[in-house]
C-alpha positions as CSV (number, residue, x, y, z in Angstrom):
1,M,18.5,19.2,-9.0
2,T,19.4,15.7,-9.8
3,P,20.9,14.5,-13.4
4,A,17.6,12.7,-13.9
5,A,15.6,15.7,-13.1
6,R,17.7,18.1,-15.3
7,L,17.3,15.7,-18.2
8,K,13.5,15.7,-17.8
9,A,13.6,19.4,-17.7
10,A,15.7,19.8,-20.8
11,R,13.9,21.1,-24.0
12,R,16.9,21.3,-26.6
13,I,19.5,18.9,-26.0
14,V,23.2,18.2,-27.5
15,V,24.4,14.8,-27.1
16,K,28.2,14.4,-27.7
17,V,29.6,10.7,-28.5
18,G,33.0,9.8,-28.7
19,S,35.2,7.5,-31.0
20,S,35.5,4.7,-28.4
21,L,31.7,4.4,-28.1
22,V,31.0,4.5,-32.0
23,V,33.6,2.4,-33.2
24,D,34.2,-1.3,-32.2
25,P,38.0,-1.6,-32.0
26,A,38.1,-5.2,-32.6
27,R,36.3,-4.9,-36.1
28,K,37.4,-1.1,-36.7
29,A,33.7,-0.9,-37.9
30,P,30.6,0.9,-36.4
31,A,29.4,-0.6,-32.9
32,V,26.1,-1.2,-34.5
33,A,24.3,-2.4,-31.3
34,W,25.4,0.7,-29.4
35,L,24.4,3.0,-31.8
36,T,21.1,1.3,-32.1
37,G,20.5,1.6,-28.4
38,L,21.6,5.3,-28.5
39,A,19.0,6.0,-31.4
40,Q,16.2,4.6,-29.2
41,D,17.0,6.8,-26.5
42,L,17.0,10.0,-28.9
43,A,13.7,8.6,-30.3
44,A,12.3,8.7,-26.8
45,L,13.3,12.3,-26.2
46,R,11.8,13.3,-29.4
47,R,8.5,11.7,-28.6
48,D,8.5,13.6,-25.4
49,G,8.6,16.8,-27.4
50,R,12.4,17.6,-27.1
51,Q,14.7,18.6,-29.9
52,V,18.1,16.8,-30.1
53,V,21.4,17.4,-31.9
54,L,23.9,14.8,-31.9
55,V,27.8,15.6,-32.1
56,S,29.7,12.4,-33.0
57,S,33.2,11.4,-33.5
58,G,34.5,8.4,-35.5
59,A,35.1,9.3,-38.9
60,V,38.9,9.4,-38.6
61,A,38.7,6.2,-36.7
62,L,36.4,4.3,-39.3
63,G,38.5,5.7,-42.0
64,R,41.8,4.4,-40.9
65,G,40.1,1.1,-40.5
66,R,39.0,1.1,-44.2
67,L,42.4,2.5,-45.5
68,G,44.5,0.2,-43.4
69,L,46.4,3.4,-41.8
70,E,47.9,3.2,-38.3
71,K,46.9,5.5,-35.6
72,N,50.1,7.6,-35.9
73,A,49.3,8.8,-39.5
74,R,50.5,11.9,-41.1
75,L,48.4,14.8,-41.0
76,D,47.3,14.4,-44.8
77,E,46.6,10.8,-44.1
78,K,44.6,11.8,-41.2
79,Q,42.5,14.2,-43.3
80,A,42.1,11.4,-46.0
81,A,41.0,9.0,-43.4
82,A,38.4,11.6,-42.4
83,A,37.2,12.1,-45.9
84,V,36.7,8.2,-46.2
85,G,35.3,7.7,-42.8
86,Q,32.8,10.5,-42.8
87,S,30.6,8.6,-45.2
88,L,31.0,5.6,-43.2
89,L,30.0,7.4,-39.8
90,M,27.0,8.8,-41.7
91,Q,25.9,5.3,-43.1
92,A,26.1,4.1,-39.6
93,W,23.9,6.6,-38.1
94,E,21.5,6.5,-41.0
95,A,21.0,2.8,-40.2
96,A,20.8,3.3,-36.6
97,L,18.3,6.2,-36.7
98,A,16.0,4.6,-39.3
99,G,15.2,1.8,-37.0
100,A,14.0,4.5,-34.5
101,D,12.0,6.2,-37.2
102,L,14.5,9.2,-37.3
103,F,16.8,10.6,-39.9
104,P,20.1,12.3,-39.8
105,A,21.5,15.4,-41.3
106,Q,25.0,15.8,-41.8
107,V,26.7,19.2,-40.6
108,L,30.5,19.5,-40.8
109,L,31.9,22.4,-39.0
110,T,35.3,24.3,-38.3
111,R,35.9,26.8,-35.6
112,D,35.4,29.7,-38.1
113,D,31.6,28.5,-38.2
114,T,31.1,29.4,-34.6
115,E,33.4,32.1,-34.4
116,R,33.0,34.5,-37.3
117,R,29.5,36.2,-36.9
118,R,28.5,35.8,-40.5
119,R,29.2,32.1,-40.6
120,W,27.9,31.6,-37.3
121,L,24.7,33.2,-38.4
122,N,24.4,30.8,-41.3
123,A,25.1,27.8,-39.3
124,R,22.4,28.9,-36.7
125,A,20.0,29.2,-39.4
126,T,20.6,25.8,-41.1
127,M,20.5,24.2,-37.6
128,E,17.1,25.8,-36.7
129,A,15.8,24.6,-40.3
130,L,16.7,21.0,-39.8
131,L,15.2,20.6,-36.2
132,K,12.1,22.4,-37.4
133,L,12.0,19.9,-40.3
134,G,12.3,17.0,-38.0
135,A,16.0,16.0,-38.7
136,V,18.6,15.0,-36.2
137,P,21.6,17.1,-37.0
138,V,24.9,14.9,-36.6
139,V,27.8,17.3,-36.2
140,N,31.4,16.6,-36.7
141,E,34.5,18.7,-37.1
142,N,35.4,19.1,-40.9
143,D,38.6,17.2,-40.3
144,T,39.2,17.0,-44.2
145,V,39.9,20.6,-44.5
146,A,40.7,21.9,-41.0
147,T,44.0,23.1,-40.3
148,E,45.4,23.7,-36.7
149,E,44.6,27.5,-37.1
150,I,40.7,26.7,-37.5
151,R,40.5,23.5,-35.5
152,Y,38.4,23.1,-32.2
153,G,40.8,20.5,-31.1
154,D,38.4,18.1,-29.6
155,N,34.9,17.3,-30.0
156,D,34.0,18.1,-26.5
157,R,34.6,21.7,-27.4
158,L,32.8,21.2,-30.7
159,A,29.6,20.0,-28.7
160,A,30.0,23.0,-26.3
161,R,30.2,25.5,-29.2
162,T,27.2,23.6,-30.9
163,A,25.2,23.8,-27.8
164,Q,25.9,27.7,-27.6
165,L,25.0,27.9,-31.5
166,V,21.8,26.2,-31.1
167,R,20.9,27.6,-27.6
168,A,20.7,24.3,-26.0
169,D,19.7,24.2,-22.3
170,L,21.6,21.0,-21.8
171,L,24.9,19.4,-23.2
172,I,25.3,15.4,-22.6
173,L,28.8,14.3,-22.7
174,L,29.0,10.6,-22.8
175,S,32.2,9.4,-21.6
176,D,34.0,6.1,-20.2
177,V,33.3,7.2,-16.6
178,D,30.0,8.1,-14.9
179,G,31.0,11.7,-14.1
180,L,33.5,13.6,-12.0
181,Y,35.3,12.1,-9.1
182,T,37.5,13.8,-6.4
183,A,40.4,11.5,-7.6
184,D,40.7,8.8,-10.3
185,P,38.3,6.0,-9.1
186,R,40.4,3.5,-11.1
187,R,43.3,4.1,-8.8
188,D,41.9,5.6,-5.6
189,P,39.1,3.5,-3.8
190,E,38.5,6.5,-1.7
191,A,37.6,8.8,-4.6
192,R,34.1,10.5,-4.1
193,H,31.7,10.9,-7.0
194,L,30.5,14.4,-7.4
195,P,26.8,14.3,-8.7
196,L,26.3,18.2,-8.6
197,I,28.7,21.0,-9.5
198,E,27.5,24.4,-9.2
199,T,30.8,26.4,-9.9
200,L,33.8,25.4,-11.9
201,G,36.4,26.8,-9.5
202,P,40.2,25.9,-9.6
203,E,39.7,23.2,-7.0
204,V,37.2,21.3,-9.3
205,L,39.4,22.2,-12.4
206,A,42.3,20.6,-10.7
207,M,40.6,17.3,-10.1
208,A,40.3,16.8,-13.8
209,G,43.7,18.1,-14.7
210,G,45.5,15.6,-12.3
211,S,43.9,12.5,-10.9
212,N,41.0,12.4,-13.6
213,A,43.3,13.1,-16.4
214,E,43.0,9.8,-18.1
215,A,39.2,9.9,-17.7
216,G,37.5,10.1,-21.2
217,V,38.5,9.0,-24.7
218,G,39.7,10.3,-28.0
219,T,41.7,13.5,-27.9
220,G,39.7,14.8,-25.1
221,G,39.8,13.6,-21.3
222,M,38.0,14.9,-18.0
223,A,39.7,18.1,-18.2
224,T,38.4,18.9,-21.8
225,K,35.0,17.8,-20.7
226,L,35.1,20.6,-18.0
227,E,36.3,23.0,-20.5
228,A,33.2,22.2,-22.7
229,A,31.2,22.6,-19.5
230,R,32.6,25.9,-18.7
231,I,31.7,27.1,-22.4
232,A,28.3,25.7,-22.1
233,R,27.7,27.4,-18.7
234,S,28.8,30.6,-19.9
235,A,25.9,30.1,-22.5
236,G,23.4,29.3,-20.0
237,C,23.5,25.7,-20.8
238,A,24.1,23.2,-18.1
239,T,26.1,19.8,-18.6
240,L,25.8,16.1,-17.8
241,I,28.6,13.9,-17.8
242,V,27.4,10.4,-18.3
243,S,28.6,7.0,-18.8
244,G,28.3,5.6,-22.3
245,L,29.4,2.3,-21.3
246,V,25.8,1.0,-21.4
247,K,23.4,0.3,-24.2
248,R,21.0,2.8,-23.4
249,P,22.8,5.6,-21.6
250,L,20.2,8.3,-21.5
251,A,17.5,5.9,-20.4
252,A,19.8,4.9,-17.7
253,V,20.2,8.5,-16.6
254,A,16.5,9.0,-16.6
255,A,16.3,6.0,-14.3
256,G,18.5,7.3,-12.0
257,A,22.0,6.2,-13.1
258,R,25.0,8.1,-11.5
259,A,26.1,11.0,-13.3
260,S,27.6,14.5,-12.9
261,L,25.5,17.6,-13.5
262,I,27.2,21.0,-13.8
263,T,24.7,23.6,-13.5
264,A,24.8,27.0,-15.3
265,P,23.1,30.4,-14.3
266,G,20.3,31.9,-16.0
267,T,18.9,30.5,-19.5
268,P,20.5,30.2,-22.9
269,M,18.5,33.1,-24.2
270,Q,19.3,35.4,-21.2
271,A,23.1,34.6,-22.0
272,Y,22.7,35.0,-25.6
273,K,20.9,38.6,-25.0
274,S,23.7,39.8,-22.5
275,W,26.2,38.9,-25.0
276,I,24.4,41.1,-27.7
277,A,24.0,44.1,-25.0
278,G,27.6,43.8,-23.6
279,S,30.2,42.2,-25.9
280,L,29.3,43.8,-29.3
281,E,30.1,47.2,-30.6
282,P,27.3,48.6,-32.6
283,A,28.2,49.2,-36.3
284,G,25.3,51.5,-37.2
285,S,21.8,52.6,-36.2
286,L,18.2,52.4,-37.4
287,T,15.8,55.1,-36.4
288,V,12.2,53.6,-36.0
289,D,8.8,55.4,-35.8
290,D,6.5,55.4,-32.9
291,G,4.6,52.6,-33.9
292,A,7.6,50.3,-34.2
293,A,8.8,51.5,-30.7
294,G,5.8,50.7,-29.4
295,A,5.7,47.2,-30.9
296,L,9.2,46.6,-29.6
297,G,8.2,47.4,-26.1
298,D,5.4,44.6,-26.5
299,G,8.1,42.0,-27.4
300,R,7.7,42.0,-31.0
301,S,10.4,42.0,-33.8
302,L,11.3,45.1,-35.5
303,L,9.7,45.1,-38.8
304,A,11.3,47.0,-42.2
305,S,8.2,49.0,-42.4
306,G,8.8,50.6,-39.0
307,V,12.4,51.6,-40.1
308,R,12.7,55.4,-40.9
309,A,16.3,56.0,-41.2
310,V,19.5,54.1,-41.7
311,E,23.0,55.0,-40.6
312,G,26.5,53.4,-40.7
313,R,28.1,50.6,-42.8
314,F,27.3,47.3,-41.5
315,D,26.8,43.6,-42.8
316,R,23.9,41.3,-41.8
317,G,24.4,40.1,-38.3
318,D,26.3,43.1,-37.2
319,C,25.2,44.9,-34.1
320,V,23.2,47.9,-34.5
321,R,21.6,50.6,-32.2
322,V,17.7,51.1,-32.6
323,L,16.7,54.9,-32.0
324,A,13.6,56.5,-31.4
325,T,12.6,59.6,-33.9
326,D,13.9,61.8,-30.9
327,G,17.3,60.2,-30.7
328,R,16.8,58.0,-27.6
329,T,18.3,54.5,-27.7
330,L,15.5,52.0,-27.4
331,G,18.1,49.1,-27.4
332,V,20.6,47.1,-29.6
333,G,20.1,44.2,-32.1
334,L,21.6,42.1,-34.8
335,A,20.7,43.3,-38.3
336,A,19.0,40.7,-40.4
337,Y,20.1,42.6,-43.6
338,A,23.3,44.6,-44.5
339,G,23.1,48.3,-44.4
340,D,22.7,49.1,-48.1
341,E,19.7,46.4,-48.1
342,M,18.4,48.0,-45.1
343,E,18.1,51.2,-46.6
344,R,16.3,49.7,-49.7
345,I,13.6,48.0,-47.7
346,R,13.1,50.7,-45.0
347,G,9.4,51.7,-44.9
348,R,8.6,48.6,-46.9
349,H,6.2,45.8,-46.0
350,S,7.5,42.3,-45.4
351,G,6.0,40.9,-48.8
352,E,8.2,43.4,-50.8
353,I,11.5,42.4,-49.4
354,E,12.3,39.5,-51.7
355,A,11.9,41.9,-54.7
356,L,14.1,44.5,-53.2
357,V,16.9,42.4,-52.0
358,G,17.0,39.9,-54.6
359,Y,16.7,36.8,-52.5
360,K,14.3,35.2,-49.8
361,G,15.4,36.5,-46.3
362,P,13.9,37.1,-43.0
363,G,10.8,39.0,-43.0
364,V,11.9,41.4,-40.3
365,A,14.8,43.9,-39.9
366,I,15.7,42.6,-36.3
367,H,14.2,39.3,-35.0
368,R,13.2,39.8,-31.4
369,D,15.4,37.0,-30.2
370,D,18.2,39.1,-31.6
371,L,17.1,42.3,-29.9
372,V,17.8,43.8,-26.4
373,L,15.8,46.8,-25.2
374,S,17.4,49.4,-23.0
375,P,16.3,49.3,-19.3
């Protein structure tokens, strides 16, 4: 498959933009013309029925410009620059997207938000709601509060984790080169461009860590882009490494411009369900009646009305076994409610749940997307 064909086939896309593309270095201000062009690309994708999430660097660079700080500022100064620059970054995206009849939604994440299950569930629910409501989520690392222990380290990895979070099927990394080469094309005229990469073996990774080490911008480089692609690939998400040095980079790829496609096996949903089935230890169990068991077999969610018994102490988002009345394991899934709440709502209709738990939550005990049935 070509990069253009993969872009055309994608339904949910995460686009990552680095600081050198967002910020005009001469003016230390937003690169307005370039942002406007990318906004037009995003609008074209939306008109074609695709959903788009934007991961944008640039807050620290814009904040440094406003505060008059040097690039080698102290950590507290860098975090202050992030606080000042984040509002400038969102103003820039607000203006650019408004011109394309779109609007942004600011989402600031730390590593804990994608690695602790409850926070991951909250972040996923928020992102799903934003996409459903028509917003363009603009994701950045929360540099104002992040410490080394909870940092992603660079926005390539943040973009990959975001793709994993929203179950995107394509991650696009906009770079200062048009993909991966066998050597650094700026130094070696014999370097070959790699349009299709189907495995990320040591020989491919060595190309990025050696001769391509300077490719890319900001805190990342080609090595971090391939690391991001590896993370995305494990979640069933393909990656495109694309040159951002044109005004309409996504339109250019759609028209056949050179790029590197890193494929992924399976789909995001298959990868997600494999993670549930193989990586999580069940913290409890739900015994369901025969009607619920039949509904699960037909691909439906587990309703609270079909739950007959609750065992174990578990939180919302923990993995639980789903058992038939004879004790057989029907599958495993992520509980939509904590164990004590599940005890209150078992056997009750969806319309009664809010009054029983005290808040408006999901109308199911386990959503079908979070459920894996036993073979």
